[in-house]
C-alpha positions in Angstrom: 164.0 251.6 34.1 162.8 254.8 33.4 164.6 255.5 37.2 168.0 254.2 35.8 167.6 256.1 32.3 166.9 259.4 34.2 170.1 258.4 35.9 172.0 258.4 33.2 170.4 261.5 31.5 171.6 263.2 35.0 175.1 261.7 34.7 175.7 262.4 31.3 174.6 266.4 32.2 176.8 266.1 35.3 180.0 266.0 33.0 178.6 268.6 30.4 178.0 271.1 33.1 181.3 270.0 34.7 182.8 271.0 31.1 180.9 273.8 31.1 182.0 275.3 34.3 185.5 275.0 33.8 185.2 276.5 30.9 183.6 280.0 32.5 186.6 279.4 35.1 189.0 279.8 32.9 187.8 282.6 31.4 186.6 284.4 34.6 190.2 284.0 35.8 191.7 285.2 32.8 188.6 288.1 33.1 190.4 289.1 36.8 194.4 289.0 35.6 193.3 290.6 32.1 192.3 293.4 34.7 195.5 293.2 37.0 197.3 293.6 34.2 195.0 296.3 32.3 194.4 294.0 29.1 197.7 295.1 28.0 199.1 292.5 25.6 203.3 293.1 26.8 202.3 292.2 30.4 200.6 289.3 29.3 203.2 288.0 27.3 205.2 288.6 30.3 203.2 287.1 32.7 203.3 283.7 30.5 207.0 283.9 30.6 207.0 284.1 33.9 204.5 280.9 34.7 205.8 277.8 35.7 204.9 274.4 34.9 204.2 273.5 38.8 201.7 276.4 39.0 200.2 275.6 35.7 199.3 272.0 37.2 198.0 273.2 40.2 195.7 275.5 38.0 194.9 273.0 35.9 193.4 271.1 39.1 191.8 273.5 41.1 189.4 274.3 38.0 189.1 270.7 37.7 188.1 270.1 41.6 186.1 273.8 41.7 184.2 272.6 38.4 183.3 269.4 39.6 182.3 270.4 42.5 179.5 272.6 41.3 178.1 270.3 38.7 177.8 267.4 41.4 176.0 269.8 43.4 173.9 270.7 40.8 173.3 267.1 40.4 172.5 266.6 43.6 170.0 268.7 43.3 167.9 267.7 40.6 167.8 263.8 41.8 166.7 265.7 45.2 164.0 267.1 43.2 163.5 263.7 40.9 162.9 262.4 44.6 165.6 259.4 43.4 166.3 257.9 46.9 169.8 258.4 48.1 170.5 261.6 46.6 174.0 262.5 48.0 174.9 258.9 47.8 174.6 259.3 43.9 175.7 262.8 43.3 178.9 261.2 45.6 179.4 258.1 43.5 178.8 260.9 40.4 181.7 262.8 41.3 184.2 260.1 42.8 183.7 258.1 39.3 184.4 261.5 37.2 187.1 261.9 39.4 188.7 258.7 38.8 188.4 258.9 35.0 189.6 262.4 35.0 192.8 261.3 37.5 192.9 258.2 34.5 193.6 261.1 31.9 195.1 263.5 33.8 198.3 260.6 34.4 198.2 259.0 30.9 198.4 261.7 28.9 196.4 265.1 30.1 199.3 266.5 31.7 201.5 265.6 29.6 199.4 267.4 26.9 198.9 270.7 28.9 202.9 271.1 29.4 203.7 270.3 26.1 201.1 272.7 24.8 202.7 275.6 27.8 206.0 275.0 26.3 204.6 276.2 23.6 203.6 279.6 24.4 206.9 281.1 25.1 208.2 279.7 21.6 205.4 282.1 20.3 205.8 284.9 22.2 209.4 285.5 21.4 208.8 284.4 17.6 206.6 287.1 17.5 208.9 289.5 19.7 211.5 288.6 17.1 209.2 289.4 14.0 208.6 293.1 15.9 212.2 293.6 16.7 213.1 292.6 13.1 210.6 295.5 11.6 212.5 298.7 10.3 
């Protein structure tokens, strides 16, 4: 019973770590891109205006897969440290279960939500530019 509760806690930890790693990866990639663009707001705006939907989708998938791998390796380390039998298989099962759940969410509503939010960016940028141009 204790082992099952421990396994549930490790799975929850893996889920939280996956979300945290994804956030960290997004922030890290934005920091690198910001450096490339010399932290210039107009260059950022131009970058977002030229960004393709397909690339945004690939970016999101890449961030998730990287974060899922990081959290799965961490879960494997914890399972191994706590001497769970078949630690690798348990970590792999957690990875595959997370992948299946995320794939289902992505297909049912996640991708549409991401694309809808992405499409709002150019509208916001262009509206800001119009405001600046309208000021005397």
